[in-house]
N, C-alpha and C positions, 0 to 999 in steps of 0.2 A: 504494500500500500504506500502511495506517495502522500504523506500527511499534508503537504502544502495545499493541495487541491481541496482537501476537506476544510482547511482553514478558510479558504476563499468562499466555500459554500456557506459556512457559518457567518462569515463577515457580510455576505450579501443579504442577510436577513437580521439586521441589528436587534429587532425586538426579541429574537430568539437567543441572543448571546447570554443574558443573565441566567436563563434556564439551562443552557448548555454548561455554563460554569458550575451551576449547582449539580448537574449530572456528573461532571468531571470530579467534583469534590466527593460525591457519594461513592464513586467507583474506587476511591483509595481505601475505603473501609471494607471492601468486599473482594474476595478472591474467587467467588463462584459466579460465573457468567449467568446461568439461569436465575439465580437469586437476585442478581443485579437487574435483570430484565423485569422480574416480578416487582421490584421496588420502583423502577422508573416508568413502567408502562402507564400506570394511572396518571402520572404527572404529564405524560405526553397526550394521552387520550382526552382528558377532560378539557384542556384549553382548545383542542381542535374539534370538539363536539363529536367525538367518535363513539360509535356503538361497538366497534370491534377493532382490535389492533393485534398485529402478529409480525414476528420476524421469520421470514421464509428463507430457506437455504436450498440452493440447487445442488443436487448430488446425483451424478450420472443420469441426467435426464429426468429425475424425480424431484418433487418439491417436498421438503420436510419442514415442519414448524418448530423452530427453536424455542419459541415462547409466545403466549397468547394472552389477550385480555378481552373480556366481554364475550359476546356471542354473535356470530355472523348470521346474516339473514339467509345465506345460501352458500353454495360452493365458492371457494376462492378463485379469482380470475387468473388462471395460470397463463393465459395469453398476455395479459397485462404485465405479469411478473417477468415473462420472457422478454417482452419489449423493453422493459426498464433495464434489464441486465444487458441486452444487446446494445442499446443506445447509450447506456451509462448516464441517464438523465431521468428526472422524475416525470411521471405521466399519470393521467386519470382516465377512468372509464365509468360513466354513470356515477354511482355513489362511492366508487372505489378510488383511492389515491395511493400511489406507490412511489418510493424513492430508493435508490441503491445506497447501501451503507458505504462501501468502498468504491472507488473508481480505478480503472486500470486493470492490468493483467491479473487474472486469478480471482476477480471479484465474483462472488456468488451469493451474497446476502441482500435481501430486499425488505425494507420496512413497509408494511401494508396496512392501510387504514380504510375502514368502511364508515362513511359518514352516518351519523344518527341524528344530526340536526339539520334544519332547513338550510339550503344553500345560501339563502339571503342573510343568514346570521354570519357568514364569513365567505367572502368571495373565493371561488375555487382556486384561482391562481395564488392568492395569499395563503390559503391552506396548504397548497402544494409546496410553496417556497418555505413555509415554516416546517412542514414535514421533512423537506430535504435538509434543512439545517439540523433538525433533530437527528436525522439519519447519519449525517456527517459527524455529529457529536458522539453518537453510538459507535461509529467506526473508530474514533479516537479512544473511547473508553475500552472497546474490545481489544485494541492494540496494546493498551497499557496493562490491562488485566492479564492478557496472554503473555506479555513480556515478563511480568512479575512471576507468573506461573512457570514459564520456561526457565527463568533463572533459578527458581526454587527447585524445579525438577532436575536441572543440570547439576546443581550443588549436591542434591541427594544422590544423583547417579554417580558423580565423581567420588563421593564418600563411599557409596556401595561398591564401586569398582575397586577402590583402594582396599576395602575390607576383603573383597573377593581375591584380589591379587595376593594379599597377605596369606589367605588360606591356601591358594595354589602353590605358593612358595614352599609350603610344608610337605608337599607330595613329590617325592623324587622317583616314584615308580610310575611308568607310563599308563598302565591301565587305571590305577587309582586316580591319577591326574585327569584322564579323559572323563571318568565318571563324575568327578568333582566339578569339572567344567560344565558338563551337561546339567547337573542338578542346580548349580548356582545361577547359571544363565537363564534357565526356565523360570526361576523365581523372580529374577530381576526384571525380565521382560514379560512376565505373566503369560507364558506359552505352555502348551501341553508337552512338547518334546523338543529335544535338541540333539544334534549329532555333529561330531567333528569328522570331516572327511580329509584323510591324508592322501596325497597324490603319489601313487606308485608309478613313476614315469616309465620304468623299464617294461612293466606289464601293461602300461596304458590303462590303469585302473584307478578308481577312487575307493579307498577303504574307509568305510564309515563305522564309527564306534562312539557311544554304545548304540546297539541296534536291537531293541527289545523284540522278542519273538523270533529271532534268527539264531540258529545253532552257533555256538561260539561267540554270540553277541557281536558279530562282525558281519558287515554287509559289503559286498564287492560289486561295483557297477563299472561300466565303461566310462572312461574319462571325458567323453563327449555326450554323456547321457543326461537328459533332463536339465532342470534349472542348475543343479550343482555343477554339471559339466559345462554349462554356459559360463558360470562364474569363474571356474578354474581356467577356461580357455581365454576369456576376455579380460579377467582381472577386475570386472565391474560388479557391484552389488546388484541383486535382483530381488524384486518383491512381486508376489502374486496375491491379489485381493480376492475376497470371496465372490465378487461379482465380475471378475475378469473373464471374458469370453475366450481369449487366446490361452488355452490351457497347455502350458509347456511342462507341466508336472509329469514325472515318470510314474504312470499309474501301475506299472508292473511291480514297482517297489512297494506301492501301497498294498497290492495283492499279496506280495511276499511277506509283508509285515502284518497283514490283517488289520489295516489301519486306513482311515480316510483323511487325506490332506485337504483342508479347506483354504487355509491361508499359509503363506510361506515367506520367509525372509532369509536370504543367504548372502554372505559377504566373504571375500577372499581372506585367506590366512597368508600373510607375507613374512618372510624372514627379515632380519635386520638389513640385509643387502637388497631387499626388494623382490627377492625370488618368491614365487608363489609356492607355498607348501601344501595347500589344500583349500578347504572351505569350511566355514562355520554356518550351520543351518538351524533355523528355528522354525517349528511347525505349529500351526494353529494357535493364533492369539486367542486368549480366552474371552476377550470382549472386543468384538469388531475386527478391524484390519490392523496390521502393523503400520506404524506411523513413521514420519521422518525422524522423530526423536528416538524411536526404537532402533531405526537403522544406524543413527549416530552412536547410540549406546552399544550396539553389537559390533560396530567397527572398532570402538575403543576396547571392548572385551577381546575382540579378535587379535588386536595388537599385543595384549598381555598373554593371550593363549599361545600365540606364535612364539613368543619369547620363552614361555614356560616349556613348550614342546621341544623347541630347538636346544634348550639347555636343561634338559630334564635332570642331568647329573650335576650340572654346574649352573646354579640359579643366580649368579651375580648380575647377569644382564636383566633378569626379571626385576631385581632390586632396583637397578637404575631406571627401569621403566616405571616402577612404582614411584620413584622419586620425582619423575616428570609429572605424574598425576598429582602428587603432593604439591609441587610447585604451582601447577595450574589452580588447585583449590586454594592455595595460600595467597595467590597473586592479588585477589580482590579484597583481602583482609587488611585494613589499615585503620589505625586510630588517629584521626586527623584533629589537630589543634595545637596551639602554641601557648595556651595559658599555663601558669605555673602548676595548676592542678592536673592538667593533662600530661605535661612533661614529667611530672613526678610519677603519674600513673604508668607511663611508658617505661620509665626507669625501673619501677617496681616489677613490672611484667618481665622485663629483660633479666632482672636478678633472680626471680623465682622460677622462670621457665626452665632453667637448666636443672632445677632440683626435682624431687618427686614429692614435695610437700603438698598436702591437700590445700585447696584454695576455696575461699568463700567470696563470691562476687556480689556486692550489695549495690542497690540503686533503684531508682524509679523505672517504671515502664518506659521503653524507648530510649534509654540512655546508652545502650550498646553493650549489655552484659554478655551476650553471646559472642559478640565480636572480640571481647577481651578473652573469653575462653578459647576461641579459635587461635588468637595470637599466642597465647600461652602454649597451646599444643604445637603449632607450627614453628615456634622458636625453641622447642625442647628437643631432646634427643629421641623422642618418641614420634617425631614428625612423619616418619615413613610408615607408621602403624595406624590403625583406624582411630578416628575420632567419632564416637557414638554419642548422640544427643538423646536424652529422654525427658519428656515433659511429665514431671511427677504429678501435676494436677490432673492428668488424664489417666493415671493408674488407679483403678478401683482396687478394693481390698482383694477381690477374687483374682485379678489379673497381675497383681504386684509381683508375687514370687515367680510366676511363670515368665513374665516379661523380663525381670532383672536377672533371674538365676537359671531360667530354662526349665524344661520338663522332659521326662522320659515318655516314650510311646505307651499309651494306655494309662497314664497317671490320673486322668480324669476323662470325662465323657468326650470332649472334643480333641483330646490329645491323640490324633491319628498318627503322628510321627514324632520322633525324638527331635527336640529343638534346643539349640544353645541359647542362653540368655544374653542380655546386653553386657554383663560383666565378662563372659567368655568371649563375646565378639570383640570387645575392646581390649582384651588381654594384650599386653605389650604397648598399648596406646592409652587413650584418654577417654573417660566416661564423663559427659557433661550432664549433670542433674539439674535441670531448670525447674523453677518454682518449687524448690525443696521444702518451703514452708507449708505447702499444701499436702505433704505426705502424712498419712495417718500415723497415730502413735504406734500402732502395731507394725506398720511398715518401717517406721524409724528404728524400732528395735531390731528388725531383721537386717536392715541396712547396716546398722552399727556392728552387728556380729560379723558380717562379711568384711567390713573395713578393718576390724580388729584382727581377724584370723587370716584374711587374704585367701579364703577358701570359700567356694560356693558348693551347694548341694542342690542338684536339680530336683524339682518336684517329682516325687515317685522314685527317685534314685537313692542309691546307698553308697556311691563312691564320691568322696570329697575331690573336688577339682580345683587345683591351685590356680589363682589368677593374679597376674601382675598388671594391675590397672590403676592409673592415676585418676583421682576423682576431683572434679571441679564442680562445685555447687553454686547456684545463683538464686536470689530471691529479691523481691521488692518489699518484703515484709520486715518488720523489726523483730528479728529472731530472739534478741536478748529479752525483749518484752514478752514474747511468746513463752520463753523459758520461765519467766517469773509467773506467768499465768498458767503454767503447767500444760501448755499446748504444744510444746516442743521439748524433746528430751535434752537435759543439760549435758549429759555425757556425749551425745551425738553432736551437739552444738560445739563443744570444745574439740571434738575429733575433726570436724569440718573446718573450724575456724582457726586452723594453724596459721594461715596467712589470709588476711581480709583485704580485698581491693574494693574501695568505695568509688562508685561511678558518680561524678558530679552532674547534677541536672544542668540543662543547657542555659537556664536563666542565671546560673552562677559562673558561666564561662562565656560571658557576653562577647569578649574579644574574639572568640572562635566562630561566632555565628556567620559572619561574612565569609570567612575562610571556608567553612563547611558548605555554605550556600554556593560559592563559586565552584567548589569541587563537584557538587552534585549537578550543577548546571552544565558544566563541561561534559560530565559523564552522560547525562540524558540527552544533551544536544547532539552528541556523537551518535547515539542510538537513533535520534530523529533525523539524522543526516542534515544537520544545519549548523551554521556558525553559532558558537555560544553567545547568547545575549549578555550585555553588560548591565550591571546594576548601577543606577544613579546614586549619588550621595544621599538623596532623600529616601530612596528605597532601602539603602543600607541602614539608614537611621531607623526606619520603620521596623525593619527586621530586628534590630537590636532592642527596640522598645517592647516587642511582643513578649508575652509571658511564657510561651512555649510549654503548655501543659503536657504536650505529647513528646517533648524533648527532640532528640536528633531524628527520630522516626517522623515526627510531624514536619520538621524542616525538609527532610528528604522528599516527602510526598508533595510538599508545596513546590519545590524546585522541579520535580517531575512534571507537574501540571504546567508550570510556566514554560519549561523547555518545549513542550508540545503545543501549547496554546498561544503563547505570546507572538505577536505579529512582526515586530521590528527587531532591530539590533540592540535596542536599549529597553530595559525594564524600569519603569518609573513607579513611584509610590501609588499612583492611581490603579495600576494593575494588581497591586497587592491588596488594595482596599476591598476588592470583591471577596477575598479569601481570608484575610486576617484582619478585617475591619474590627475596631474596638467594640467589644461587647460589654453588656452591663455586668457580666460576671467575670470579666477578664482579671480583675484585681483580686479575685478569690481563687485564682488558679494555683493553689498550693497543694502539696502532696498530703493525702490522708494518712500517711505514715508518720507525719511530724507530730511532735508533742504540741500542746496548746501554746506554750511559750514560743516555740520555734515558728509555729504557724502565724501567731500574732505578729512576731517580728518581721516575717516575710511579707505579710499583708501590708504592714506599715511601709516597708521599703518599696514595694510595688506601687502603693498608693501615692507616695511622695514622688516617685519617678514619673508617674503618669501626669501629675499636676505640673511638674517642671516641664515635661514635654509639651503639654497642652498650652503652656505659657511661653513657648518658644525659648526656653531656658532663661526666662526673666525671673530671677529668684524673688524679686520684690512682689511681682504679680502672683507667683506661685504661693508665697507665704500668705498673701492676702486672701487667696482663694481657699487656703487651708485654715484660715482663721488664726494665723500665728503672726508674731512679729518676725521680721527677717532674721534677726539674731537668734531667736528661738528655733527657727527652722534649721539654721546651720548647726545649732547645738544638738537638735534631735538627730540630724543626719550623722553627726559625729558619734553619738551614742549607738546608732544602728550600724556603724562601721561602713557608711557609704562614703566612698572616696570623693565623688564628684562634688565640688563646691565646699567640702568640709574644711579644706585647708584655708579658706578665707575667713574662718572664725577669728 
């Protein structure tokens, strides 16, 4: 999608701009596209007098509804939908109005509306222009939601591949290694089966293992047979979807295996020198067809598989490959800021990263606690081993032991297979326990026992399993107060709190706000394929004055919206007013974790700063508006530790 055209569509309908901005703001709080459509459809339908609204998607000649609102009077006008997609412009037919979401190559989504109000209430052309602006706004929202989801999926995939590569490195016998590759790859890509085909060039055969249902668990086919043969001969990946008519799948193999192939994904296995060793094949995606992301994931897996196979007895090259994945995962992890608090935090991270001490990361939501945990891991000697994250708030009492410590097959009703827990998966690496304050007291006791003994026992198992895992815990709660209230075990608190890293809220690192904003702007502008816009001094001042209750996460989301929506090369304060306009409750944006005394002090600081800002830094006027003498205002600022103006006392 070319975003600039969508901007022009929105700009051509000025009355729709505030509503589009509201839509863009709403999408930052949602990661699920259907839920977002359900949220915004009434906001689109009501102003346009719609009785029915739908997002239609073209898929292989068929129209599918991604989301709907209201009830249509009859069948949807597929001819109108096709016309809109073909011409890439809005159109109407009787009471139906339609506009494309994206324009350009690959566009396949159309916003469809059936009018439920008399045409006299809104001229058809006006309705069509407004609907087109809304559709362009939905296109931008879709791109941003998908961008965030892709980034999250890629991060999870890289971490999973790092974990898988660590497991593969432990198998130095070929058959065991091939079996392990098949099992882990099917889980990662949610497929039914996987096979690794090695190329026997002398006999002009492909040898596939594992091959369930075949004697000797080995399948031999001609090296030019079927999809696998094409991949080996051309060196190019191939995919077959369930609705593909050109069936190149070797059905004789299906017959031999007693299996039916519906979907297939196959990529080449290449040696370090680029020589094709064979192919890595996945069969039958459990939900739908294999995607571009699945293909990218299998290509990455194939790179590690080729290294492991080529060096089955000497796995040093596999280790180097894992280090490359580690470097990719660590590349985007940075703690940006130059305030004393941030510099001191970076120094503390660098000091403790090389140790194996337990770390407790404290701070409000959005301050970057997970970023700190990732920095500690990637700066440590454990960087080439897995970093496993667990959200303790999501662990119910019944799932706790199974999730953290694993279970044996048949240990409980749904335990169909033996499964290693997070402690085992992170052995040699780091386990990040987020929201540790939400762990139940019973769960805390079980966690403490593992931390003390460095041994886990799977549910239903009898064999103690040693684990060498570094633990980093994080919370936005006051654990010391929870200990006093007997909501958190004191012994676990002291076990976790060997080193405490306090994340400063963004309002306490004002000098970093512009630095962070510019960093995020450059990052998102690059994704939007545009020159990074510049913040005016007035805009920078407005950013510094904002309370930032959502901390760095809130600032990042704001810069993402501006990078995609701002029109010119400069961002002025007017463009910020839509998004961070002063609200009546801004001055009370203090953390619920503060004591009453700290919250009162923070309220006074924010309140005085807002009066000074609203008086254009005229201290006499600010004091008058506060009902104070000028000298009393300076004295109060000095008591509160406010640097600005206090030196004039």
